C-alpha positions as CSV (number, residue, x, y, z in Angstrom):
1,T,-2.8,11.4,-5.2
2,C,-3.3,15.1,-4.8
3,I,-0.6,17.1,-6.6
4,E,0.0,20.7,-7.1
5,G,-1.2,21.2,-10.6
6,G,-0.1,24.8,-11.2
7,T,3.3,26.4,-11.7
8,G,5.0,24.4,-9.0
9,A,5.2,27.3,-6.6
10,A,4.5,26.4,-3.0
11,K,1.2,28.2,-2.1
12,S,-0.9,27.4,0.9
13,W,-4.2,25.7,0.3
14,V,-5.5,28.0,3.1
15,T,-5.2,31.0,0.8
16,G,-7.1,29.3,-1.9
17,E,-4.2,29.8,-4.3
18,A,-3.1,26.2,-4.6
19,L,-4.4,24.1,-7.4
20,Y,-4.6,20.4,-7.1
21,G,-4.8,17.7,-9.7
22,E,-7.8,15.4,-10.3
23,L,-8.0,12.3,-8.2
24,K,-8.0,9.3,-10.6
25,A,-8.2,5.6,-10.2
26,N,-5.2,3.4,-10.7
27,R,-4.6,2.5,-14.3
28,D,-6.4,-0.8,-14.2
29,G,-8.3,-0.2,-11.0
30,A,-11.3,1.5,-9.6
31,A,-12.1,4.4,-7.3
32,N,-14.9,5.2,-4.9
33,L,-15.9,8.3,-2.9
34,I,-17.8,7.7,0.4
35,R,-19.0,10.0,3.2
36,L,-18.2,9.1,6.8
37,P,-19.1,10.9,10.1
38,L,-16.7,13.8,10.6
39,A,-15.3,12.4,13.9
40,Y,-14.4,9.1,12.2
41,A,-12.8,10.9,9.3
42,R,-10.8,13.0,11.7
43,A,-9.7,10.0,13.7
44,L,-8.4,8.3,10.5
45,T,-6.1,11.3,9.9
46,Q,-4.6,11.2,13.4
47,P,-0.9,10.3,13.6
48,Q,-1.3,7.0,15.5
49,T,0.3,3.8,14.6
50,A,-2.8,1.7,14.1
51,T,-5.9,2.9,12.3
52,P,-8.6,1.1,10.3
53,L,-6.8,2.4,7.1
54,T,-3.5,0.8,8.2
55,A,-5.2,-2.5,9.0
56,I,-6.8,-2.5,5.5
57,G,-3.5,-1.7,3.9
58,E,-2.0,-4.9,5.4
59,L,-4.5,-6.9,3.4
60,I,-5.3,-4.8,0.3
61,P,-3.1,-2.3,-1.6
62,F,-5.0,1.0,-2.0
63,E,-4.7,4.7,-1.9
64,S,-6.9,7.1,0.0
65,V,-7.5,10.7,0.6
66,V,-9.4,11.7,3.7
67,G,-11.1,15.1,3.7
68,V,-12.0,17.2,6.7
69,N,-15.5,17.2,5.3
70,G,-15.9,13.5,6.0
71,R,-15.4,12.4,2.4
72,I,-12.9,9.7,1.7
73,W,-11.7,8.9,-1.8
74,I,-10.4,5.3,-2.2
75,S,-8.5,3.9,-5.2
76,A,-7.8,0.2,-5.4
77,N,-6.6,-2.3,-8.0
78,S,-10.1,-3.6,-8.7
79,A,-13.7,-2.5,-8.2
80,A,-14.2,-5.4,-5.8
81,D,-11.4,-4.2,-3.6
82,A,-12.6,-0.5,-3.7
83,I,-16.1,-1.7,-2.7
84,R,-14.7,-4.0,0.0
85,I,-12.7,-1.2,1.6
86,S,-15.6,1.3,1.3
87,Q,-18.0,-1.1,3.0
88,A,-15.6,-1.9,5.7
89,L,-15.1,1.8,6.6
90,L,-18.9,2.5,6.4
91,R,-19.7,-0.5,8.7
92,T,-17.1,0.4,11.3
93,A,-17.7,4.1,11.5
94,H,-19.4,4.0,14.9
95,L,-17.1,1.5,16.6
96,P,-14.3,2.3,19.0
97,A,-10.9,2.2,17.4
98,P,-9.7,-1.2,18.6
99,D,-13.0,-2.8,17.5
100,A,-13.0,-1.0,14.2
101,I,-9.5,-2.2,13.4
102,E,-10.4,-5.8,14.1
103,A,-13.7,-5.5,12.2
104,V,-12.0,-4.1,9.0
105,R,-9.5,-7.0,9.1
106,R,-12.4,-9.4,9.1
107,L,-14.3,-7.5,6.4
108,C,-11.4,-7.0,4.1
109,R,-10.1,-10.6,4.1
110,K,-10.4,-12.1,0.6
111,P,-12.5,-15.2,0.5
């Protein structure tokens, strides 16, 4: 996760004075960085109850950080899970939200 890596003082990231720690994979896991269309990345950050990320989280434990630049960092317990999550997001980027949610559920089910 992103953590303030400096003195602990609350400084706004807008001012450029905040320092954040390095994003690392889980201890035994793997991480992946992907690029998605900006509109899709923005939609993933909206405060709605159901998103493709919440649907994936019902099936696979993972952490993610969504950037406003369209980059998404994913950390999972295994490389296979990180790849499965990345591919599900990449394949559903151009689908409407309800279809994307159903598609990621199908794509992230373990065989």
